[in-house]
C-alpha positions as CSV (number, residue, x, y, z in Angstrom):
1,X,150.5,105.8,147.9
2,X,151.6,105.1,144.3
3,X,148.2,103.2,143.3
4,X,146.4,106.4,144.3
5,X,148.7,108.7,142.3
6,X,148.1,106.7,139.2
7,X,144.9,106.1,138.1
8,X,144.0,102.5,137.0
9,X,140.2,102.4,137.7
10,X,138.5,100.8,134.9
11,X,135.8,103.0,133.1
12,X,132.3,102.7,134.1
13,X,129.4,103.9,131.9
14,X,127.6,106.8,133.6
15,X,125.5,110.1,132.8
16,X,128.1,113.0,133.3
17,X,127.1,116.0,135.4
18,X,125.7,118.5,133.2
19,X,126.3,121.5,135.6
20,X,130.0,120.7,135.2
21,X,130.2,120.9,131.4
22,X,132.0,123.8,129.6
23,X,129.8,125.3,127.2
24,X,133.1,126.1,125.1
25,X,134.6,122.8,124.4
26,X,136.8,122.2,121.1
27,X,135.8,119.8,118.6
28,X,137.4,116.6,117.1
29,X,136.9,115.0,113.5
30,X,134.4,112.5,113.6
31,X,133.4,109.9,111.0
32,X,134.3,111.2,107.5
33,X,131.8,114.2,106.9
34,X,131.5,117.7,105.7
35,X,131.8,119.3,108.9
36,X,134.0,118.2,112.0
37,X,131.8,116.4,114.9
38,X,131.7,117.7,118.4
39,X,133.8,116.2,120.9
40,X,132.0,113.2,122.5
41,X,131.1,113.2,126.0
42,X,133.4,111.1,128.1
43,X,131.5,108.2,129.8
44,X,134.0,107.9,132.4
45,X,134.4,109.0,135.1
46,X,131.2,108.8,136.8
47,X,129.8,112.5,138.3
48,X,130.6,111.7,141.8
49,X,134.2,112.0,141.2
50,X,134.1,115.7,140.3
51,X,131.2,116.8,142.8
52,X,132.1,114.7,145.9
53,X,135.3,113.2,145.9
54,X,137.2,116.4,145.8
55,X,135.9,117.7,149.0
56,X,136.3,114.1,150.6
57,X,140.2,114.1,149.3
58,X,140.8,117.4,150.6
59,X,139.4,116.8,154.0
60,X,141.4,113.6,154.4
61,X,144.6,115.5,153.4
62,X,143.7,118.1,155.8
63,X,143.1,115.8,158.4
64,X,146.6,114.0,157.8
65,X,148.0,117.4,157.9
66,X,146.5,117.8,161.2
67,X,147.5,114.7,162.7
68,X,151.2,113.7,161.3
69,X,152.8,116.6,160.1
70,X,155.7,117.9,162.7
71,X,155.7,121.5,161.7
72,X,155.7,125.0,163.0
73,X,152.0,126.7,163.8
74,X,152.9,129.0,160.4
75,X,153.7,126.3,158.3
76,X,150.5,124.3,159.6
77,X,148.4,127.3,159.0
78,X,150.0,128.1,155.3
79,X,149.2,124.2,154.4
80,X,145.5,124.6,156.1
81,X,145.0,127.9,154.5
82,X,146.1,126.6,150.9
83,X,143.9,123.6,151.5
84,X,141.0,126.1,152.2
85,X,141.9,128.1,149.2
86,X,141.9,124.6,146.9
87,X,138.3,124.3,148.4
88,X,137.2,127.7,147.8
89,X,138.6,127.5,144.3
90,X,136.6,124.3,143.3
91,X,133.3,126.1,144.9
92,X,134.2,129.5,143.0
93,X,134.3,127.5,139.8
94,X,130.8,125.9,140.4
95,X,129.3,129.6,140.0
96,X,131.5,130.3,136.7
97,X,131.2,127.2,134.5
98,X,132.8,128.8,131.6
99,X,136.1,129.4,133.3
100,X,137.1,126.1,132.6
101,X,140.9,126.6,131.5
102,X,141.5,129.4,134.5
103,X,139.9,126.9,136.8
104,X,142.1,124.2,135.9
105,X,145.2,126.0,135.6
106,X,144.6,127.5,139.0
107,X,143.6,124.2,140.6
108,X,147.0,122.5,139.4
109,X,148.9,125.2,140.4
110,X,147.6,125.0,144.0
111,X,147.7,121.2,144.1
112,X,151.5,121.4,143.1
113,X,152.3,123.7,145.9
114,X,150.4,121.5,148.0
115,X,152.0,118.4,147.0
116,X,155.7,120.2,147.3
117,X,154.7,121.1,150.8
118,X,153.3,117.8,152.0
119,X,153.4,114.6,150.1
120,X,150.1,113.0,151.2
121,X,148.4,115.8,149.1
122,X,149.1,113.4,146.4
123,X,145.6,111.8,147.2
124,X,144.0,115.1,146.6
125,X,145.7,115.5,142.9
126,X,143.9,112.4,142.0
127,X,140.7,114.5,141.6
128,X,142.5,116.8,139.1
129,X,142.8,113.8,136.9
130,X,139.0,113.5,137.0
131,X,138.6,117.2,136.3
132,X,140.8,117.1,133.2
133,X,138.7,114.0,131.6
134,X,135.4,116.0,132.2
135,X,136.5,119.5,131.7
136,X,139.2,119.8,129.1
137,X,138.5,119.1,125.2
138,X,140.5,116.7,123.3
139,X,143.7,117.0,123.0
140,X,143.7,119.4,125.7
141,X,143.0,117.1,128.4
142,X,146.3,115.3,127.7
143,X,148.3,118.2,129.1
144,X,146.3,118.4,132.4
145,X,146.5,114.7,133.0
146,X,150.2,115.2,132.3
147,X,150.5,117.6,134.9
148,X,148.4,115.2,137.1
149,X,150.9,112.4,136.5
150,X,153.9,114.5,137.3
151,X,152.3,115.7,140.6
152,X,151.4,112.0,141.4
153,X,155.3,111.1,140.9
154,X,156.4,114.0,142.9
155,X,154.2,112.7,145.7
156,X,155.6,108.9,145.2
157,X,159.4,110.2,145.2
158,X,159.1,112.9,147.6
159,X,161.4,111.3,150.1
160,X,163.7,110.2,147.4
161,X,167.3,111.4,147.3
162,X,167.5,113.2,143.9
163,X,170.9,114.7,144.0
164,X,172.8,111.4,142.7
165,X,172.4,110.1,139.5
166,X,170.6,107.1,140.7
167,X,168.0,109.2,142.6
168,X,167.5,111.4,139.4
169,X,167.2,108.4,137.4
170,X,164.6,106.6,139.7
171,X,162.5,109.9,139.8
172,X,162.6,110.2,135.9
173,X,161.3,106.7,135.6
174,X,158.7,107.3,138.3
175,X,157.7,110.6,136.1
176,X,157.7,108.8,133.0
177,X,155.5,105.9,134.3
178,X,153.1,108.3,135.7
179,X,152.7,110.6,132.9
180,X,152.9,107.9,130.4
181,X,150.3,105.8,131.9
182,X,148.0,108.6,132.5
183,X,148.0,109.8,129.0
184,X,147.7,106.1,127.6
185,X,144.5,105.6,129.9
186,X,143.2,109.0,128.9
187,X,143.8,108.2,125.1
188,X,142.3,104.7,125.5
189,X,139.0,106.4,127.3
190,X,138.6,109.1,124.5
191,X,139.2,106.6,121.5
192,X,136.7,104.4,123.3
193,X,134.2,107.1,123.7
194,X,134.7,108.3,120.3
195,X,134.2,104.7,118.8
196,X,131.2,104.2,120.6
197,X,129.9,107.5,119.5
198,X,130.7,106.8,116.0
199,X,128.9,103.2,116.5
200,X,126.0,104.8,117.8
201,X,126.1,107.3,114.8
202,X,126.3,104.5,112.5
203,X,123.2,102.7,114.4
204,X,121.1,105.8,114.2
205,X,121.9,106.3,110.6
206,X,121.0,102.7,109.5
207,X,117.6,103.1,112.0
208,X,117.0,106.3,109.8
209,X,117.7,104.7,106.7
210,X,115.6,101.9,107.3
211,X,112.7,104.2,108.6
212,X,112.8,105.9,105.2
213,X,113.1,102.5,103.2
214,X,109.9,101.4,105.0
215,X,108.3,104.5,104.1
216,X,109.4,104.2,100.7
217,X,108.4,100.9,100.3
218,X,104.8,101.8,102.0
219,X,104.5,104.3,99.3
220,X,105.6,102.2,96.6
221,X,103.2,99.6,97.5
222,X,100.4,102.2,97.4
223,X,101.3,103.4,94.0
224,X,101.6,99.7,93.0
225,X,98.2,99.4,93.9
226,X,97.0,102.5,92.6
227,X,98.8,101.2,89.3
228,X,97.2,98.0,89.3
229,X,93.9,99.6,89.9
230,X,94.3,101.9,87.0
231,X,95.4,99.1,85.0
232,X,92.6,97.1,85.5
233,X,89.9,99.9,84.8
234,X,91.9,100.7,81.6
235,X,91.8,97.3,80.5
236,X,88.3,97.3,81.4
237,X,87.7,100.3,79.1
238,X,90.0,99.0,76.2
239,X,87.8,95.9,76.3
240,X,84.6,97.4,75.9
241,X,86.0,99.7,73.2
242,X,87.1,96.6,71.4
243,X,84.0,94.8,72.0
244,X,82.0,97.8,70.9
245,X,84.2,97.9,67.6
246,X,83.8,94.4,67.0
247,X,80.0,94.4,67.4
248,X,79.8,97.4,65.0
249,X,82.1,96.1,62.5
250,X,80.6,92.3,62.4
251,X,77.1,91.8,64.2
252,X,75.5,95.1,63.4
253,X,76.8,95.3,59.9
254,X,75.6,91.8,59.4
255,X,72.3,92.3,60.8
256,X,72.0,95.7,58.6
257,X,72.5,93.5,55.5
258,X,70.3,90.7,56.7
259,X,67.4,93.4,57.0
260,X,68.4,95.0,53.6
261,X,68.1,91.5,52.0
262,X,64.8,90.6,53.7
263,X,63.2,93.9,52.8
264,X,64.3,92.9,49.3
265,X,62.9,89.5,49.4
266,X,59.4,91.3,50.5
267,X,59.4,93.4,47.6
268,X,60.3,90.2,45.3
269,X,57.5,88.2,46.6
270,X,56.2,87.6,42.8
271,X,59.7,86.5,41.5
272,X,60.5,83.3,43.3
273,X,64.2,83.3,41.9
274,X,64.8,86.9,43.1
275,X,63.1,85.9,46.4
276,X,65.3,83.0,47.0
277,X,68.5,85.2,46.1
278,X,67.9,87.4,48.6
279,X,66.8,84.9,51.4
280,X,69.8,82.9,50.5
281,X,72.1,86.1,50.9
282,X,70.5,87.1,54.2
283,X,71.0,83.4,55.3
284,X,74.8,83.6,54.5
285,X,74.9,87.2,56.1
286,X,73.5,85.4,59.1
287,X,76.2,82.6,59.2
288,X,79.1,84.9,58.3
289,X,78.1,87.2,61.3
290,X,77.9,84.7,63.7
291,X,81.2,83.2,62.8
292,X,82.5,86.5,62.9
293,X,80.9,87.2,66.3
294,X,82.4,84.1,67.7
295,X,86.0,84.9,66.8
296,X,85.5,88.7,68.3
297,X,84.5,86.7,71.4
298,X,87.7,84.9,71.5
299,X,89.9,87.8,70.2
300,X,90.8,86.0,67.0
301,X,91.6,87.3,63.5
302,X,88.9,87.7,61.0
303,X,88.8,84.4,59.1
304,X,89.5,86.2,55.7
305,X,93.1,87.1,57.2
306,X,93.5,83.2,58.6
307,X,93.7,81.8,55.2
308,X,95.3,84.7,53.0
309,X,97.3,87.8,53.2
310,X,96.0,91.2,53.2
311,X,95.5,91.7,49.7
312,X,93.6,88.6,49.3
313,X,91.4,89.5,52.2
314,X,90.6,92.8,51.0
315,X,89.7,91.4,47.6
316,X,87.2,88.7,49.2
317,X,85.5,91.2,51.2
318,X,85.2,93.6,48.4
319,X,83.7,90.6,46.2
320,X,81.4,89.6,48.6
321,X,80.2,93.2,49.2
322,X,80.0,94.1,45.6
323,X,77.8,90.6,45.1
324,X,75.6,91.6,48.0
325,X,75.0,95.2,46.9
326,X,75.1,95.1,43.2
327,X,77.6,97.8,43.3
328,X,81.1,97.1,41.4
329,X,84.4,97.5,43.5
330,X,87.8,97.6,41.8
331,X,90.6,96.4,43.9
332,X,94.3,97.4,43.4
333,X,97.3,96.8,45.0
334,X,100.7,98.8,44.3
335,X,104.1,98.9,45.6
336,X,106.2,95.7,46.7
337,X,104.4,93.5,49.2
338,X,106.2,93.6,52.5
339,X,105.0,91.3,55.7
340,X,102.9,93.3,58.1
341,X,102.0,93.0,61.6
342,X,98.9,90.9,62.4
343,X,97.4,93.9,64.3
344,X,98.2,96.4,61.0
345,X,96.5,93.8,58.7
346,X,93.4,93.7,61.1
347,X,93.3,97.5,61.3
348,X,93.4,97.9,57.6
349,X,90.9,95.1,56.9
350,X,88.2,96.6,59.5
351,X,88.8,100.2,58.0
352,X,88.0,98.6,54.6
353,X,84.9,97.0,55.9
354,X,83.4,100.1,57.8
355,X,84.4,102.3,54.4
356,X,82.3,99.6,52.4
357,X,79.4,99.5,54.9
358,X,79.2,103.4,54.8
359,X,79.1,103.3,51.0
360,X,76.2,100.8,51.3
361,X,74.3,102.9,54.0
362,X,74.7,106.3,52.6
363,X,76.7,107.0,49.5
364,X,74.3,105.4,46.8
365,X,77.4,105.1,44.7
366,X,77.7,103.4,41.4
367,X,81.2,102.2,41.3
368,X,84.1,102.1,44.5
369,X,87.7,102.0,44.1
370,X,89.8,100.1,46.8
371,X,93.5,100.7,46.5
372,X,96.3,99.3,49.0
373,X,99.7,101.0,48.5
374,X,103.0,99.8,49.9
375,X,105.1,102.9,50.2
376,X,108.5,103.5,51.8
377,X,108.3,103.3,55.5
378,X,104.3,103.0,55.4
379,X,101.0,101.5,54.2
380,X,98.2,103.3,52.7
381,X,94.6,102.1,52.2
382,X,92.3,104.4,50.2
383,X,88.6,103.7,49.6
384,X,86.8,105.9,46.9
385,X,83.4,106.3,45.7
386,X,81.0,108.4,43.5
387,X,78.5,108.9,45.7
388,X,76.4,111.8,46.7
389,X,79.1,112.7,49.5
390,X,78.4,114.9,52.7
391,X,79.9,118.1,54.2
392,X,82.7,116.7,56.5
393,X,82.2,120.1,58.6
394,X,78.6,119.3,59.3
395,X,79.2,116.0,61.1
396,X,82.7,117.0,62.4
397,X,82.8,113.6,64.6
398,X,80.7,111.3,62.7
399,X,79.0,108.2,63.6
400,X,80.4,105.4,65.9
401,X,81.8,103.9,62.6
402,X,84.1,106.6,61.9
403,X,85.1,107.1,65.6
404,X,86.0,103.3,65.4
405,X,87.9,103.8,62.5
406,X,89.9,106.9,63.8
407,X,90.6,104.9,67.2
408,X,91.7,101.9,65.6
409,X,94.3,103.7,63.1
410,X,95.4,106.0,65.8
411,X,96.1,103.0,67.9
412,X,98.7,101.9,65.3
413,X,100.3,105.6,65.3
414,X,98.7,105.7,62.0
415,X,96.2,108.7,60.7
416,X,93.1,108.7,59.2
417,X,91.8,111.2,56.2
418,X,88.2,111.5,55.2
419,X,87.8,113.8,52.1
420,X,84.2,114.4,50.7
421,X,81.9,117.1,49.4
422,X,78.2,117.0,48.5
423,X,77.8,115.3,44.9
424,X,81.8,114.7,44.9
425,X,81.8,111.4,46.7
426,X,83.7,110.3,49.5
427,X,87.6,109.1,50.1
428,X,88.8,107.6,53.2
429,X,92.5,107.0,53.4
430,X,94.3,105.3,56.2
431,X,98.1,105.1,56.7
432,X,100.1,103.2,58.9
433,X,103.5,102.9,59.8
434,X,105.4,99.8,58.7
435,X,108.2,98.5,61.0
436,X,109.7,95.3,61.7
437,X,107.6,92.4,62.2
438,X,108.1,90.9,65.6
439,X,108.8,87.0,65.7
440,X,106.0,86.0,67.5
441,X,102.7,88.2,67.2
442,X,99.8,88.7,69.3
443,X,96.2,88.0,68.5
444,X,94.7,91.2,66.9
445,X,93.1,92.2,70.2
446,X,93.5,90.7,73.2
447,X,90.7,91.1,75.9
448,X,92.0,92.8,79.2
């Protein structure tokens, strides 16, 4: 009988009986969190231990009472009546699922009375252990299983003489073994359930984190593809603008000069020397335009900047322009010359070429002044002429040449200022910030 009174069954995973759960369970702190987690559902004992087993054990004990108990009819009737009360108490509890504490208290009291009246009712007390595990929250279930262990000890030592010290000591040992064993097994079962719940929670959290990570990776992949598309489109657009500016600054200006020289040659058909001069100038412009066009295709620096600094390149460009258009150009450099980034030199050279081209096409000037000024923290290029000028308000956007100049200067965080008035000439001023020159500079403009 002692094996029946002290539960020693290994836990078996099963779904708990939902209709036996008490809605008002306590809570225990789970993993570190802001709020305490609810008491995890015990995975053991299986549901039949609180649905079928109690009636089977009660019927078995009544059977033993009727067969083996030597008692008066009154005593027999009391035992059978108490058994019926226990059965009715269990049935009544099924209709009052919220009265868990009242049910457990009443059931334990009835069982204790039955055990004191007949030792074999210890079989029935085993079911109280399962009820304690299923219904009582932690740590209240330790009290319930403690009473169950005490009743099991009473049943096991029913015929033990407890009046002497030896009997009392043996009874105390039996009580400690049953109560301690029941509580230790209950703690082990509860701790296993808590650990399993925590592991499952960790797995769920990891799965959720993986799901979010996959979603984030998918979103990042979409954004990356979108950025690549935008970067490709921006590169194509920048290359188109670069090619357009280069065509305007090299091929278009060269063709304009060639046409001008050829027209002049037609008018000088009676003067072989003048005719030859204009044709040679047109040929030189054609060769120069072809060279610059090829360099632009390969995104190379202008030839004038390859062999000289910015000041010398501006002087060379001004000298060629002056000899071609017969307009004197005064080139002045002020300040202490400092190294410039290749892109800054390129922008200032192209700005000077465009400004001189506009003078040749529109200004009808008699002289031109070009000044390169090295100032603290910036460099300035000023191109002035004494031509007929124009009203900037009448042409707010200007032609493509002015737009290209402004875009180039602004791309280098600079500013372009154009001042003019009818009859008062025109002044074009470009200012660029001067910063540290990188150790390795890229080509002036690189195709996307």
